[in-house]
N, C-alpha and C positions, 0 to 999 in steps of 0.2 A: 345434623345428628338427631335432632328432635323429630324430624320427619321419618327417619328410619325407625325410631322407637315407636312412633304411632303405627307405622305399617306392621312392625313386628307384633305389637299388641293386638291389632286387628286380625292378623294371621293366627295368632294363638287363640283368640276368642272364637274364630271360625272353626279351627281344628277341634277345640273343646266341644263346641256345639255339635259338630258332625260326628264326633266320637260316640255320642249317645244314640246314634241311629244305626241299627244293624245292617239294613239293606236299603240302598238308594237306587231307585229305578226310574230312568227317564223313558217316557212313552213318546216314541218318534213316529212320524209319517213322512214319506217323501213328498207328499202333496196335500193340499187342503181338501176338505170335503169327504174324507174317508171315515169320519166318525171317531177320530182320535180322542176328543174330549169325552165323548160318550163312553168309550172304552176305559179311559182313565177314571172317571167317576164311578162306574159300576165295578171296576176292578178294585178300587180303593174300598168301596163299601163291602164287596164280597170278602175281602181280606179281613175287614173289621168284624163282619158277622161270623167269621171263622175264629174269632177270638184274638186276632192280632191287633197290636197298637199301631195305628196307621196315621201318617200325615199325608195330606194332599196339597201339593204346591202348584199353583197355576203361574207359569212364567210367560204366558202369552200376553205381553205388555200391551199390544195394540188391540187385541180382540179377545179379552178374557171371557170365556164361556162358563166357567165353573159357577160363579154366583147365580146366573140364570138357571142352570141345570139343578141347583140345590135350593131354588126359591129364596135366594139371599141377596137380591139386588138392592134391598134397602138396608142391609146389614153393614155396619162399619166396625172395623177392627179398632181396639183400644189398647192403651199401654198401661202397665202397672207402675210406670215411672222408671223402669229399667229396661223392659223388653216389650215387644209387640205381642199381644195375646192372640193366638190363633182362634178362629171361630169353631165352635163345636156344633155338630149336627144333631140338634134335638136330643133324642133319647139314646143316640149312639155316642157314648162318652169317650170311646177309644178311637174316634176319628177326629182329627184336627185339620182345619182347612185355612189356607191363606191365598189371597189373590189381590192384585192391584185394584180389582173392582171394589174391594173392601176399604180402600184408601182414597177413592175419588170422592169429590164433593157431591157429584151427581152421577147416577149410573151411566148416563149417555155422554159424559165428558170424553172428548178425544184425547189420547195421549200422543203427543207429537215430540218424540225424543229420538236422538241419535244413539248410536251404539254404546258410547261410554256411559250415558245416563241409564240405559237399560241394564248394563252390566252392574252398575252401582246399586240399582234397585234389587237385582237378583242376589247380590252379595248381602244386602240388608235382610232379605227374606231368609237367607240361610244363617246369618250371624246373629241377627237381632230379634228373631221370633222365638218365643218360648215353646220350643217343640217338646222338650223333655225327652224321656226315653221312648224310642220308637222301634218297633220291629221292621216297619217299612215306611219309606218316604216315596210316594208316587208323584212324579213330576210331569205335569201335562205341558208339553212343549208346543210352540207354534210349528206350522208346517215347514219342511225344508231343513236345511243344515246351516242356518245363519248364526248371527251374533248371540242370540239368547241361549241356544243349545250349546254352542262352543264355550261361552262364558260359564254356564252351569257345570259342564263336564270338567272344565279346568279348575273351577272353585272347589268342586267336590273332591277332586284328586283321585287317588287310588280307591278302588272299591265300588265305583259306580257301575251299574248295569243298564242294559237297554231292552225294552220290549218294543218291537216294530209292528205297526198296523198297516195293513194294505186292504185293497178290495180286489175282486176277481179280474177286473179289466186289465189288459196289457199296459195301457197308458199309466195306470197306477203302479203296476208291478215294476215297470221301468224306473219310476221314481223311487220306489222302495229299494231297488238294487243300489241306487245312489246312496240311500241312507245306510245300507249295509256296508257299502264301501267306505262311507264316513266312519263307521265303527271300526273298520279294518285299520284305517289310517291313524285313528286315535288309540288303537289297542283296547277298544271298549268291548267287554264281553256281552254277548247277546243272549239274554235269558230265553227268548223265543219270539216267534212271529205269529200274529193273529190275523186271520182273514175276516174282515167285517163285511157286512152286506152280502153275505154268501147265501143266495137263495131267498125266497120270499115266504113269509108265514102268513097265511090267510087269517084275517081277524075274525072270520065267521066259523070256519071249521078247524082252524089250527093246523091245517096241512101245509107242508113246506114244498115249494116249487122252485126249481132252478131256472129263473128267468134270464140270468146271465150265465156264461160259461163259468164253471167252478174248477177248483184245483190249482189255480195260479199261485196262490199263497203257499200251498203245500209244496208245489214244485220248486218255488224259489227257496223255501226253507231247506229242502233236500240239496239243492244246488250249492247253497252256501254252508251246508252242514251245521245248521242251527236247529234247535228244537221247534217243532210245530205245535203251538199251544192249542189250536182249535179254530173253528169258524163260527161266526155269529150271523144269523140270517137277518134280512130286512124284515123288521117287525114293527108294524104301526104302533104297537104299545111302547116301543123304545122311544119313538118320536114324541108320542103323547107324554111320556114320563119326563122327557127332557124339557118340553115346553111347560109342563105343569110344575116343574121343580121338585119332582119326587122320583128319584132314580128307579129304574125297573126292578132292581133286586130288592127294593123295599116295597114298591107299589104292587108288583105281581111276582112275589118271590117263588111261586111254584110254576111260573111260565117256562116254556122251553128255553127262551133266551136267558132268563135269570139263572136257570140250572146250568146252562153252558158257561156263563160268567163265573159261577161258583166253581165249576170244574177246572176252568182256566186258572183261577186263583189257587186252587189246590196244587196244580202242576207247578205254578211259580214257587210255591212254598217248597216243593220237592226239588225243583230244578235250581238249586242254589249254585250259581256260577262260581261263587267264592269258596265253597266248602266241598262241593261234589265233583270238582275236577273237570268241569266242562271247559274245554280249551277255548282260548280267545280265537277270534277269526284271524287267521294268518294269511289266507289267500282269497282271491275272488272266485266266483263261480265259473269263471271263464277258463280255468286251467285244465279241468278234466271233463270228460263227457263219457256217456255210456251209449253203446250202439248194440242193437239186438239183431241177430241173424237167425232165421229158422234153419235148422240143420236136420239132415238124414244121412246116416252112414258117413259122417264127418264132413259132408259138403252141404252147400246151400240146398235147401228144400224149395223147389220152384213155387209150390203152392203154400202160401203163408199160413193160412188157417188150418192146414191139414198136418202140420208137423207135430212130432211128439216132444221135441226138445228145442230150446232156444239157447244159442250161445250169446251171452251178454258180455261184451268186451268193453273194458275201461281203457281209455286212451288219453294221453297228455296232449292237449291242443298246441302247446308251445313247441314241444319237440316232435310232435306228430308220431309218437311211439306208443305201441300197445303196452300197457302196464299190468293188465290182468284179464283173465278169461274165466267165466263161470258158466257151466252148462246147467240149465234149469229145466226140469220137466214142465211141459206146457200144461196149463189148467184145462179142465173139461171144455170141450168146444161148445160154447154158448154164445148167442148173439150179443155183441157189445161188451163181452167180458175182457178180451185181450187188451184193448186200449187202456182200460183202467188198471189192469194187472201189470202191464209193462210200465205204465206211468208211475205206479207206486214203487217200482224198482228203480226209478230214476232214469229210465231210458229216454234219450233225446232224439235218437235217429233209428230208423229201421231200414235195413237193406234186404230186399227180397226179390224174387223173380216175378211174382204177380200178387195182386191184391184187388179185391172188388171195390167198386166206387163207394159203396156205403161204408165199408170198413175204413177206407182212406179218409172219408169225411169225419169219421169218429176220431181218428188219430189227429187230424187237423184241429179239431175242437180241443184236444188235449195238448195242443202245441207240440206235437211230436212229428218230426220230419219223416216222410216216407220216400224211399228211393226204390223204384220198381225197375224191372227189366235187367236185373243183375245176372251175370253169367254163373254157371255152376262151378264154383270154386270153394276153397276152404274159407271159413269166416275170417281168419287172420289176413289172408291175401285180399279179400274184399274190403276189409276195414282199412288196411294199409293204402290201397288204391284210392279209397274214398278220402282219406286224410291228405293224400298227396294231390288230390284233384284230378287223378288220372283214371278213375273208374269209368269203364265204358259200359253203357246200358243199352238195351234194345227195347223191344216192345213189352208191354205189360202182358204176361202170359196167362193171367187169370181170366177165366171165361165166365165168372159170376157177375 
């Protein structure tokens, strides 16, 4: 009986502490190396600089990065005799930070714990830290969907949200889809997705160059029907800021990347999944797809780039049935415009009679499948045959 009383008291203390926090956001990534901690730190600071009361909680027990990124590796958390006092960041009084790094005897000490001990530490961070009233608690999670994240979400209970971080590469996008499916299974609302390392900002001229393919994060957000919060380029200043312990939004507040972080913070303030009615993820991206067909007089237009209208057809992958058709006027015929235009509309596949090699390569870069050599038929018949796997194609009729 005493044991149950203790557990009930702990649960009540946890609920009381959490009740003082308006929004609790876990920052997730499907894999390591995507800059999740950088996003967490700069996002927390951006929210604080916008006047919000913010807590930053580092639950990466084995590899805490937050103390290094805030130049606090020698800082140690203290207690007032009742609660652990979070660390405040210099002149920003409305930002409170806690990490296991503040509790270690030496910064380089290794933490060799199994799951239950990690869960106990996270519970202590939530229950025994003197957070006070907060507008936001930003929680920097380790990569993947393991013990720490699951424990945190379960301890926080109803009202927790997720921000998912990815990079443009397909290998990262694949892991991010796992994180989004993790959110689906837990009924966890997703406030939005951020694409980090999107393009490169030259340290000399400040010009941005897309050294990797871009748009993967935005495409994933559309597929899962979650808000796309924006993209952050590869910026040497971001790396320098992290190493020097002075986050970019403080070190170079007028830089392109700092302005982008601030814009994302403003979107998160607006995109309140709890009050603005943004629905929880209920299905995965695999259930529906959009297929574009160039049309003329109700039938396939053999020359893709010369059509005036596209039929954009939505289909259910499971039932292989067409659920919607939308006829959209084509944009002005300009080199390289159609791949981006159709990609923004969520198109995953194009069925056409012919397409030039250069145009096809642009669609491949956008991760849009191109089916050429299709016969002159109605868009519905072509899509139905494609979904059934019975579409018969001939030669690419384009002579470009």
